[in-house]
C-alpha positions in Angstrom: -9.1 3.3 -9.2 -5.9 2.2 -11.3 -2.9 5.1 -12.9 -3.0 5.5 -16.2 -0.1 3.8 -18.9 1.1 4.1 -21.9 3.2 0.9 -24.1 4.7 2.9 -26.8 5.9 0.3 -29.1 8.2 1.1 -31.4 9.1 -1.8 -34.4 12.2 -3.3 -33.1 13.2 -1.6 -29.8 12.4 -1.4 -26.0 9.1 -1.1 -25.2 8.6 2.8 -23.5 6.5 2.9 -20.6 4.5 6.0 -19.5 3.4 6.1 -16.1 1.2 9.0 -14.9 1.7 9.1 -11.4 5.7 9.1 -12.3 5.9 11.6 -15.5 7.5 15.0 -14.3 4.9 17.0 -16.6 7.5 19.9 -15.9 8.5 20.1 -19.8 5.1 20.2 -21.1 5.7 24.4 -20.5 2.3 26.6 -20.2 0.4 23.0 -21.4 1.2 22.1 -18.2 -2.6 21.9 -16.9 -3.4 21.1 -12.2 -3.9 17.8 -12.6 -1.5 14.6 -13.3 -4.9 13.4 -14.4 -5.4 16.3 -16.8 -1.2 15.9 -17.8 -1.5 12.7 -18.4 -4.7 13.0 -20.9 -3.5 16.2 -22.9 0.0 13.6 -23.7 -1.7 11.4 -25.2 -4.3 13.5 -26.6 -0.8 14.9 -28.6 1.2 11.5 -29.2 -2.2 10.3 -31.1 -2.4 13.8 -32.9 1.6 13.8 -33.6 1.7 9.7 -34.6 -2.0 10.1 -36.3 -0.7 6.7 -38.1 0.0 4.8 -35.0 -1.8 1.6 -34.4 -3.3 3.1 -31.2 -5.4 0.0 -28.5 -7.5 1.4 -25.5 -9.3 -2.5 -25.2 -7.3 -2.1 -22.0 -8.6 0.3 -20.2 -11.4 -1.0 -20.1 -12.1 -3.7 -17.2 -14.8 -5.9 -18.5 -12.2 -5.9 -21.4 -9.6 -6.9 -19.7 -11.2 -9.5 -18.1 -12.6 -11.0 -22.0 -9.3 -10.4 -23.3 -7.2 -12.5 -20.9 -10.4 -15.3 -19.9 -12.5 -16.0 -17.6 -10.8 -17.6 -14.3 -7.9 -14.8 -14.2 -7.5 -12.2 -12.2 -7.6 -8.4 -14.9 -5.4 -6.7 -11.4 -3.2 -9.4 -11.2 -2.6 -10.7 -14.7 -2.2 -6.8 -16.4 1.1 -7.9 -17.7 -0.3 -10.8 -19.7 -3.7 -8.7 -21.0 -0.5 -5.9 -22.4 2.0 -8.7 -24.2 -1.1 -11.0 -25.6 -2.4 -7.5 -26.6 1.1 -6.8 -28.3 2.2 -9.4 -30.0 -1.7 -9.9 -31.3 -1.3 -6.3 -33.2 1.8 -6.7 -34.2 1.0 -9.6 -36.2 -1.4 -7.4 -38.1 1.1 -5.1 -39.5 
């Protein structure tokens, strides 16, 4: 199973990449959970709650949807970066 990532796009600013297994969760203080997965879920929930106007797209979380996005014959594990680029550009054009 792949670790989870959050790609945060903010206009013309560089992309921020949050990787579940690389983040230091000590900054969560008393909200810190026992596992990386729980901490990452908490972080995502807080970002979504505090940035309610931000566009959030979870299509890359589902392997079937990911395969559909990048097309037949593609390998979702190898072509994840391509899928992220396609999705980010599509979302950017909707604004």
